[in-house]
Structure formats: structure tokens, C-alpha cells
N, C-alpha and C positions, 0 to 999 in steps of 0.2 A: 516513578514521577516524569511528567511528560517533559519537564523545564530540566530536570539532569539529563534523560537520553537527547533530547534535544542537544545543552551543549558537550556531551558525549562526542554526539556525530559532529557535529561544529568541529572539533579541535583536529579530526580527519577532510574535513570535505564543508566545501563553505554553501553546499545546495541541498539544504534540508528542506522540506517539504512538511507541511501539516492536513493532517485530510481527514475528513469527516463524512461516516459513513451510515445510512439510519435504513437502519433491519425487518421490517417485518413477520417472516419466520419464527422469532426464536419465542418457542418453549409452544409452538403450535401443536396442539393431541396428546399434552402432557397439563397433567393440572400442577404447575407449582404455586403458584399464586403470587408468581414473578410477571414484569411485562412480557407483554405480546411484541409490544416494539422497542428495539433498543438499538442506541448508538454507539458506532465503534470508532477509539480516534488509532489514527495511526500514524508513522511516519516514513515518509520517502527520502533516502537519500541516496546519494547520485555519487561515484567515485570516478575516479580516469585521472591520467597520469596530471600532475599541477594543482587537482583540485582544491588543496591546502590552499591553496596560492587566494590571500585579498582578493584581486580583481581577475580569477581566473572566469574564465564563460563557457560556460556550457557549450558539448561540441552537437547538442540540440536542445530541444524544449522540452521541460520538463512534463508538464501537463500538451500528453497532444492533440491536435486539431479537432476540435468537437468534443471535448470533454470538459471538465470540471472540477475540482477539490473536495466537490460537497455531495455525495450518490444517496440513491435513497432506492432499494432494492428488495428482489423479493425473495430470497435464501440467500445461504451461503455462499451455493456456489457462484449466486450471481453475484455474491461483493468480493468472493476471488477472482472472476473474470473479467469482472470490469476493475477490480489492483492493475493488473494483468494488460492487457487491453492500452488503460489510459495512462501507466506511466510507462510501456518497454515494446519494445518492438520484436517482430519475428530472428533469430538467433543471437538475441542477447541474453545478460545472465541476472539473473531474478535471486537477490539474497536472503530467505525468510528468517531473521534469529530469534524470534519466538516460535518456534514454527509448531507445536500443538501440536490439532491433528495431521498436521503437513498438509493442507486441501490447499493453499497457496501453489505449495510446489508441484501438487498434484494440474492443477488449471496451468500454472506455467512450462508443461510438462505438456499435456493438450493443446497448447497454441503455439508450441515450436523456442519455447523457448528453454536456456538453461542452466 
């Protein structure tokens, strides 16, 4: 449940962002009877010293200039790269709590994130 996850993250940081990604490559080349285009939802939480304080300020913007929190991508790789590019700078850490196929971790490493 998205609301439960937001609530859990909000106990540790006051900086949680809801993201929407639209994919067009789902079930390409495979007849599954499922939709080819899907929408995925993500949460981005920012952790830094004193981030749990009500009046804490982010050290940098949550969303980098030129980006939005609603993306349209053509493939899973584009989706993962968009997440990494939008919400982090080279040298920063990315934690994927639901790592599944670890694509986000791979995209992060390819773009110089830890």
C-alpha cells in the first residue's frame, strides 16, 4: 500500500516524493493478454542529517532542473536511467529497497552512483 509506505518513510524523513512512470515496453514480443503500456508508481525518500525534523531543509532540490515527477519511457532501462538521472548526482548513494531484478542498482552504478 502506497500510503503505508509513505507513512513509514515519513517517520524517518520529512522528504518523501511520489513518482509516476509510464512504460511502453511491457509484454513486447510476448502474448500474455496483459497491457503493453503500464504505469508504475515509486517513492523517493531523502535521508540526510536531521531529515526527520519537521522544519528540515533539503541540501539540494528533490527533482533536478529540467525533470518532472511524471515520466514517459520506452523501456525498463530508460525507466531506471530516468530515476537515477532525475533524483541523484554522480557520487551520491541510491538505495533500492525492493530491488527485484536489481536494474536500478545497475543503472546507478553505470551512472557513477553508489
